GUTORLUM-471578 format. One line per field, with one value per residue: residue in one letter; x negated, y negated, z negated of N, C-alpha, C in turn. Coordinates in Angstrom, 3 decimals, decimal comma. Example, Ala and Ser with C-alpha at 12.3 -4.5 7.8 and 13.67 -1.06 7.14 Angstrom:
aa: [A; S];
nx: [-13,190; -12,850];
ny: [5,690; 2,250];
nz: [-7,800; -7,080];
cax: [-12,300; -13,670];
cay: [4,500; 1,060];
caz: [-7,800; -7,140];
cx: [-13,200; -12,900];
cy: [3,300; -0,030];
cz: [-7,800; -7,870];
***
This chain:
aa: [M; S; T; S; N; D; V; D; P; A; A; L; D; W; L; G; R; F; A; S; S; I; G; V; A; P; L; T; E; S; D; V; S; T; L; L; D; L; A; G; V; A; A; H; A; S; H; R; Q; A; A; P; V; A; C; W; L; A; A; R; A; G; L; S; P; S; A; A; L; Q; R; A; P; E; V; V; Q; Q; G; L; P; P; R; R; R; A; A; I; R; R; Y; G; G; G; R; T; P; F; E; L; L; L; W; A];
nx: [79,617; 78,982; 76,328; 73,754; 71,617; 70,078; 68,380; 65,225; 64,351; 61,667; 60,829; 62,463; 61,469; 58,778; 59,252; 60,542; 58,472; 56,696; 58,204; 58,313; 55,605; 55,214; 56,809; 59,624; 63,127; 64,082; 65,400; 68,736; 69,853; 71,708; 71,114; 68,525; 69,111; 70,689; 68,805; 67,114; 68,826; 69,000; 66,331; 66,231; 67,980; 66,584; 64,227; 65,164; 66,415; 64,401; 61,339; 59,428; 57,774; 59,191; 60,837; 59,887; 59,289; 61,685; 63,138; 61,565; 61,851; 64,587; 64,635; 63,008; 64,642; 66,512; 68,687; 71,068; 70,666; 72,982; 74,151; 72,190; 72,203; 74,737; 74,361; 72,933; 74,282; 74,875; 72,338; 71,402; 73,150; 72,387; 70,049; 70,813; 71,768; 73,904; 76,334; 76,616; 76,908; 79,379; 81,025; 80,809; 81,954; 84,536; 85,292; 83,894; 84,273; 83,976; 82,233; 79,476; 76,049; 74,333; 76,035; 76,509; 74,001; 73,811; 76,040; 75,646];
ny: [-127,119; -124,031; -122,924; -120,419; -119,914; -119,451; -121,717; -121,626; -122,771; -123,531; -124,186; -126,398; -128,131; -128,486; -129,606; -131,954; -133,291; -133,563; -135,167; -137,504; -138,163; -138,965; -141,093; -140,944; -140,276; -137,458; -134,392; -133,062; -130,030; -128,780; -129,902; -128,870; -126,146; -126,083; -126,900; -124,691; -122,793; -123,786; -123,458; -120,678; -119,967; -121,047; -119,521; -116,877; -117,017; -117,501; -117,692; -117,329; -119,512; -121,632; -122,466; -124,369; -126,506; -127,126; -128,191; -130,434; -131,825; -132,408; -134,166; -136,185; -137,086; -138,306; -136,951; -135,612; -132,773; -131,112; -132,035; -131,353; -128,555; -128,021; -128,350; -126,165; -123,703; -124,267; -124,475; -121,907; -120,488; -121,498; -120,163; -117,674; -115,104; -115,939; -114,362; -113,529; -116,017; -116,789; -114,831; -115,466; -118,008; -117,260; -115,356; -115,878; -118,262; -120,614; -119,225; -118,921; -120,142; -117,994; -115,784; -115,901; -115,173; -112,527; -111,427; -111,906];
nz: [2,846; 1,431; -0,691; -1,049; -2,695; -5,828; -7,680; -9,031; -12,267; -12,690; -10,134; -9,613; -11,557; -10,677; -8,136; -8,910; -10,269; -8,119; -6,387; -7,932; -7,903; -5,285; -5,084; -4,694; -5,318; -7,294; -5,934; -6,122; -7,734; -6,116; -3,573; -3,205; -3,101; -0,788; 1,109; 0,944; 2,026; 4,658; 5,396; 5,297; 7,393; 9,579; 9,454; 9,791; 12,244; 13,993; 13,336; 10,354; 10,016; 10,966; 8,941; 6,778; 8,432; 9,732; 7,602; 7,036; 9,465; 9,340; 7,155; 8,177; 10,214; 8,743; 7,791; 5,508; 3,308; 3,530; 5,923; 7,747; 7,504; 8,491; 11,186; 11,939; 12,873; 15,578; 16,695; 16,238; 17,910; 20,414; 20,890; 21,642; 24,042; 26,863; 26,921; 24,278; 23,018; 24,085; 22,968; 20,255; 20,252; 20,881; 18,880; 16,531; 15,133; 12,472; 10,890; 8,580; 8,916; 8,194; 8,453; 11,200; 12,163; 11,283; 12,516; 15,205];
cax: [79,196; 78,464; 74,942; 73,624; 70,390; 69,919; 67,075; 64,473; 64,047; 60,265; 60,760; 63,062; 60,525; 57,659; 59,758; 60,785; 57,173; 56,160; 58,980; 57,843; 54,237; 55,230; 57,649; 61,016; 64,002; 64,138; 66,599; 69,625; 69,764; 72,536; 70,353; 67,435; 69,727; 71,095; 67,576; 66,667; 69,690; 68,546; 65,054; 66,541; 68,540; 65,487; 63,304; 65,795; 66,791; 63,213; 60,135; 59,350; 57,078; 60,172; 61,581; 59,537; 59,288; 63,080; 63,494; 60,842; 62,504; 65,858; 64,324; 62,490; 65,800; 67,387; 69,886; 71,204; 70,546; 74,221; 74,334; 71,242; 72,679; 75,917; 73,910; 72,214; 74,951; 74,731; 70,972; 71,352; 73,853; 71,620; 69,001; 71,411; 72,161; 75,220; 77,466; 76,757; 77,458; 80,796; 81,701; 80,878; 82,976; 85,851; 85,638; 83,066; 84,467; 84,064; 81,250; 78,313; 74,861; 73,843; 76,958; 76,257; 72,788; 74,113; 77,077; 75,137];
cay: [-125,756; -123,468; -122,467; -119,065; -119,763; -119,915; -122,362; -121,377; -124,009; -123,915; -124,853; -127,723; -128,934; -128,851; -130,521; -133,235; -133,937; -133,926; -136,323; -138,662; -138,512; -139,616; -142,273; -140,763; -139,687; -135,998; -133,805; -132,319; -128,582; -128,456; -130,238; -127,898; -124,892; -126,245; -126,874; -123,298; -122,135; -124,229; -122,778; -119,281; -119,873; -121,287; -118,384; -115,666; -117,222; -117,612; -117,222; -117,956; -120,799; -122,672; -122,847; -125,669; -127,555; -127,522; -129,072; -131,689; -132,519; -132,939; -135,346; -137,224; -137,601; -138,996; -136,143; -134,988; -131,319; -130,483; -132,386; -130,545; -127,168; -127,947; -128,285; -124,906; -122,706; -124,627; -124,137; -120,444; -120,051; -121,878; -119,174; -116,386; -114,957; -116,538; -113,499; -113,582; -117,329; -116,755; -114,001; -116,224; -119,047; -116,627; -114,597; -116,163; -119,604; -120,776; -118,427; -119,650; -119,838; -116,651; -114,817; -115,897; -114,397; -111,112; -111,037; -111,973];
caz: [3,104; 0,197; -0,641; -1,582; -3,450; -7,198; -7,696; -10,256; -12,990; -12,491; -8,829; -9,777; -12,324; -9,813; -7,112; -9,561; -10,486; -6,805; -5,923; -8,690; -7,489; -3,976; -5,186; -4,266; -6,322; -7,208; -5,329; -7,012; -7,562; -4,951; -2,369; -3,060; -2,673; 0,610; 1,912; 1,007; 3,007; 5,977; 5,645; 5,581; 8,744; 10,527; 9,432; 10,324; 13,641; 14,841; 12,665; 9,024; 10,102; 11,280; 7,742; 6,184; 9,453; 9,936; 6,483; 7,248; 10,574; 8,848; 6,347; 9,077; 10,948; 7,805; 7,529; 4,193; 3,441; 4,020; 7,338; 8,525; 7,509; 9,364; 12,584; 12,155; 13,723; 16,993; 17,115; 16,283; 19,110; 21,598; 21,094; 21,997; 25,441; 27,139; 26,552; 22,817; 22,689; 24,430; 21,973; 19,002; 20,436; 20,896; 17,676; 15,365; 14,604; 11,031; 10,156; 8,088; 9,716; 7,888; 9,058; 12,637; 12,416; 11,085; 13,450; 16,581];
cx: [78,596; 77,045; 74,821; 72,403; 70,535; 68,503; 66,424; 64,160; 62,597; 60,086; 61,329; 62,130; 59,375; 58,102; 60,038; 59,495; 56,546; 56,879; 58,512; 56,464; 54,193; 56,221; 59,053; 61,815; 63,999; 65,446; 67,452; 69,408; 70,569; 71,789; 69,210; 67,989; 70,132; 69,881; 67,020; 67,529; 69,276; 67,237; 65,279; 67,098; 67,426; 64,554; 63,909; 66,179; 65,580; 62,018; 60,023; 58,644; 58,040; 60,858; 61,148; 59,590; 60,716; 63,525; 62,811; 61,494; 63,830; 65,622; 63,848; 63,627; 66,761; 68,668; 69,898; 71,009; 71,811; 74,474; 73,403; 71,722; 73,896; 75,528; 73,289; 72,963; 74,814; 73,350; 70,806; 71,989; 73,078; 70,527; 69,511; 71,697; 73,582; 76,408; 77,702; 77,360; 78,957; 81,582; 81,832; 81,923; 84,376; 86,223; 84,932; 83,237; 84,576; 83,077; 80,099; 77,119; 74,324; 74,725; 76,762; 75,039; 73,064; 75,073; 76,560; 74,224];
cy: [-125,213; -122,960; -121,136; -118,873; -120,264; -120,468; -122,136; -122,702; -124,469; -124,631; -126,257; -128,660; -129,411; -129,848; -131,908; -134,000; -134,372; -135,155; -137,592; -139,114; -139,192; -140,778; -142,149; -140,132; -138,166; -135,541; -133,148; -130,825; -128,139; -128,750; -129,256; -126,572; -124,960; -126,242; -125,459; -122,495; -122,507; -123,530; -121,304; -119,080; -120,038; -120,086; -117,150; -115,797; -117,280; -116,953; -117,951; -119,300; -121,944; -123,215; -124,196; -126,809; -128,028; -128,480; -130,434; -132,493; -133,139; -134,205; -136,499; -137,873; -138,358; -138,251; -135,665; -133,486; -130,666; -130,814; -131,566; -129,099; -127,007; -127,863; -126,935; -123,902; -123,000; -124,235; -122,626; -119,952; -120,377; -120,861; -117,805; -116,319; -115,499; -115,670; -113,513; -114,915; -117,358; -115,942; -114,740; -117,320; -118,449; -116,049; -115,051; -117,525; -119,617; -119,959; -119,322; -119,332; -118,432; -115,579; -114,755; -115,057; -112,909; -110,606; -110,981; -110,820];
cz: [1,820; 0,404; -1,353; -2,459; -4,871; -7,271; -9,060; -10,948; -12,811; -11,151; -8,928; -10,534; -11,439; -8,757; -7,692; -9,802; -9,167; -6,260; -6,629; -8,208; -6,124; -3,925; -4,643; -5,403; -6,180; -6,563; -6,400; -6,786; -6,337; -3,645; -2,132; -2,552; -1,200; 1,532; 2,024; 1,977; 4,430; 6,342; 5,985; 6,974; 9,768; 10,602; 10,086; 11,788; 14,565; 14,176; 11,340; 9,052; 10,397; 10,024; 7,156; 7,193; 9,738; 8,831; 6,629; 8,366; 10,142; 8,026; 7,221; 9,876; 10,039; 7,499; 6,083; 4,374; 3,993; 5,487; 8,219; 8,620; 8,408; 10,836; 12,928; 13,034; 15,216; 17,517; 17,199; 17,578; 20,381; 21,905; 21,505; 23,493; 25,660; 26,731; 25,052; 22,381; 22,960; 23,396; 20,645; 19,118; 20,334; 19,532; 16,402; 14,749; 13,090; 10,227; 9,689; 8,988; 9,458; 8,520; 10,560; 12,972; 12,295; 12,140; 14,868; 16,835];
***
């Protein structure tokens, strides 16, 4: 799944130093971008407070950023009324999580 965030070098630097301080390997720029996409879906589908917690839950579950983001459309659809879910199943297949939010 493609990502839509350009990650600021200062953020990558800070995240790399934080990762080192807690004894884990730093994330790639692609992984950070994908996590930002997941955070965006969580925030726009519910509330901004869901964004960091969704990323934490994905990590706790052992999911890669891309695997977690692939699950997002299903969660977005679960929060919609049944008629909207049916319409997405019929006409919205293959849309990204962001497109589902805009389309729904």
